Rosetta silent file (secondary structure, phi, psi, omega in degrees, C-alpha in Angstrom):
SEQUENCE: XXXXXXXXXXXXXXXXXXXXXXXXXXXXXXXXXXXXXXXXXXXXXXXXXXXXXXXXXXXXXXXXXXXXXXXXX
SCORE:     score description
SCORE:     0.000 S_00000001
   1 L     0.000  140.321 -179.282  -10.558    1.693   -7.040 S_00000001
   2 L   -87.028  129.805 -177.308  -10.929    2.636   -3.411 S_00000001
   3 L  -108.044  160.743 -179.720   -9.382    0.213   -1.094 S_00000001
   4 L  -123.992  164.239 -179.880   -9.942   -0.114    2.712 S_00000001
   5 H   -72.211  -26.379  178.674   -7.695   -1.162    5.544 S_00000001
   6 H   -65.849  -41.983 -176.152  -10.147   -4.191    6.205 S_00000001
   7 H   -65.313  -33.307  177.168   -9.376   -5.486    2.720 S_00000001
   8 H   -76.755  -35.470  174.682   -5.601   -5.408    3.445 S_00000001
   9 H   -60.179  -45.388 -174.180   -6.177   -6.985    6.811 S_00000001
  10 H   -70.599  -40.583  176.369   -8.147   -9.820    5.223 S_00000001
  11 H   -64.533  -40.540  175.896   -5.319  -10.450    2.643 S_00000001
  12 H   -61.964  -35.304 -175.708   -2.689  -10.445    5.336 S_00000001
  13 H   -67.386  -45.330  175.416   -4.711  -12.834    7.414 S_00000001
  14 H   -59.864  -42.641  176.322   -5.149  -15.210    4.508 S_00000001
  15 H   -61.245  -41.141 -179.560   -1.462  -15.119    3.770 S_00000001
  16 H   -70.448  -28.161  172.518   -0.601  -15.809    7.283 S_00000001
  17 H   -84.820   -5.750 -177.322   -2.926  -18.869    7.459 S_00000001
  18 L    83.437   13.206 -175.231   -1.688  -20.145    4.126 S_00000001
  19 L   -92.413  157.120  178.025   -5.108  -19.704    2.462 S_00000001
  20 L  -111.884   -5.291 -174.296   -5.736  -18.631   -1.049 S_00000001
  21 E  -109.728  129.660 -172.117   -9.352  -17.748   -0.552 S_00000001
  22 E  -134.525  138.869 -175.189  -10.217  -14.308    0.859 S_00000001
  23 E  -117.308  129.890  175.921  -13.688  -12.807    1.715 S_00000001
  24 E  -117.632   91.267  178.449  -14.496   -9.158    1.668 S_00000001
  25 L    74.299 -119.222  178.026  -17.973   -8.576    3.016 S_00000001
  26 L   -94.971   -1.046  179.411  -20.208  -10.519    0.655 S_00000001
  27 E  -104.755  147.162  174.656  -17.519  -11.244   -2.012 S_00000001
  28 E  -130.327  133.346  174.494  -15.031  -14.087   -2.061 S_00000001
  29 E  -120.921  133.239  177.556  -11.951  -14.269   -4.172 S_00000001
  30 E  -113.832  123.398  178.827   -9.785  -17.304   -4.629 S_00000001
  31 L   -90.192  153.519 -177.655   -6.220  -16.680   -5.835 S_00000001
  32 L   -75.069  -31.836 -178.602   -4.292  -19.058   -7.879 S_00000001
  33 L  -152.135  168.330  177.619   -1.034  -18.902   -5.955 S_00000001
  34 H   -66.180  -36.136  176.409    0.580  -17.201   -3.020 S_00000001
  35 H   -59.998  -43.109  176.166    2.462  -15.022   -5.450 S_00000001
  36 H   -60.676  -40.042 -179.365   -0.865  -13.736   -6.852 S_00000001
  37 H   -66.886  -40.981 -179.730   -2.103  -13.040   -3.312 S_00000001
  38 H   -69.250  -33.619  171.066    1.095  -11.019   -2.494 S_00000001
  39 H   -60.797  -39.773  174.504    0.596   -8.977   -5.688 S_00000001
  40 H   -61.348  -42.176  177.511   -2.929   -8.214   -4.577 S_00000001
  41 H   -64.828  -42.652  174.682   -1.585   -7.084   -1.269 S_00000001
  42 H   -58.789  -49.102  177.359    0.938   -4.751   -3.027 S_00000001
  43 H   -57.925  -43.461  175.539   -1.799   -3.347   -5.137 S_00000001
  44 H   -64.547  -46.091  178.948   -4.042   -2.584   -2.086 S_00000001
  45 H   -63.582  -35.120  177.839   -1.097   -0.986   -0.182 S_00000001
  46 H   -64.994  -48.891  173.647   -0.214    1.111   -3.267 S_00000001
  47 H   -54.138  -41.966  178.720   -3.822    2.170   -3.610 S_00000001
  48 H   -70.194  -37.313  177.020   -4.101    3.126    0.076 S_00000001
  49 H   -58.525  -45.752 -175.188   -0.907    5.112   -0.304 S_00000001
  50 H   -64.976  -38.624 -178.817   -2.207    6.933   -3.361 S_00000001
  51 H   -61.051  -54.281 -176.736   -5.561    7.600   -1.476 S_00000001
  52 H   -57.299  -41.214  177.826   -3.716    9.102    1.576 S_00000001
  53 H   -64.168  -43.311 -178.013   -1.527   11.280   -0.746 S_00000001
  54 H   -63.804  -34.616 -171.151   -4.530   12.561   -2.656 S_00000001
  55 H   -92.625   -9.341  175.938   -6.484   13.494    0.453 S_00000001
  56 L    86.792   20.358 -176.402   -3.479   15.154    2.049 S_00000001
  57 L   -79.060  -24.205 -174.451   -3.195   12.669    4.990 S_00000001
  58 L  -107.163  126.069  176.028    0.495   12.067    4.166 S_00000001
  59 L   -64.089  153.678  175.803    2.738   15.117    4.280 S_00000001
  60 L   -68.944  155.314  179.142    4.962   15.851    1.244 S_00000001
  61 L   -58.606  147.470 -179.326    8.555   14.755    1.436 S_00000001
  62 L   -63.138  144.264  174.844   10.894   17.272    3.255 S_00000001
  63 L  -100.406  145.627  177.203   12.904   19.635    1.005 S_00000001
  64 L  -113.701  142.110  173.161   16.584   20.197    1.502 S_00000001
  65 L  -124.635  119.675  177.082   18.381   23.427    0.724 S_00000001
  66 L  -115.547  127.633 -171.319   22.077   23.288    0.708 S_00000001
  67 L  -116.751  127.652  177.158   24.160   26.446    0.802 S_00000001
  68 L  -126.554  141.356  178.720   27.848   26.528    0.039 S_00000001
  69 L  -134.423  162.360  177.978   30.016   29.602    0.320 S_00000001
  70 L  -150.262 -177.244 -174.578   33.535   30.555   -0.431 S_00000001
  71 L   -91.932   -6.627  177.193   35.827   33.503   -0.393 S_00000001
  72 L    84.732   17.990 -176.316   35.495   34.245   -4.068 S_00000001
  73 L   -89.805    0.000    0.000   39.130   33.657   -5.105 S_00000001
């Protein structure tokens, strides 16, 4: 599912206010607990990160090359 920054912002605002009901445009979701709301936030954050990686907006992690030398004895 494609997530948006606005959905994450709405979830964060609801958590900050202590509410369990969140509205996204014309849809309203009521979560059973704060823990469930936090899990939804993690799912949206994870989805946004996957979308960014898939589109190439996030660069790949840096590679490290380590070279060791010796005298050959």
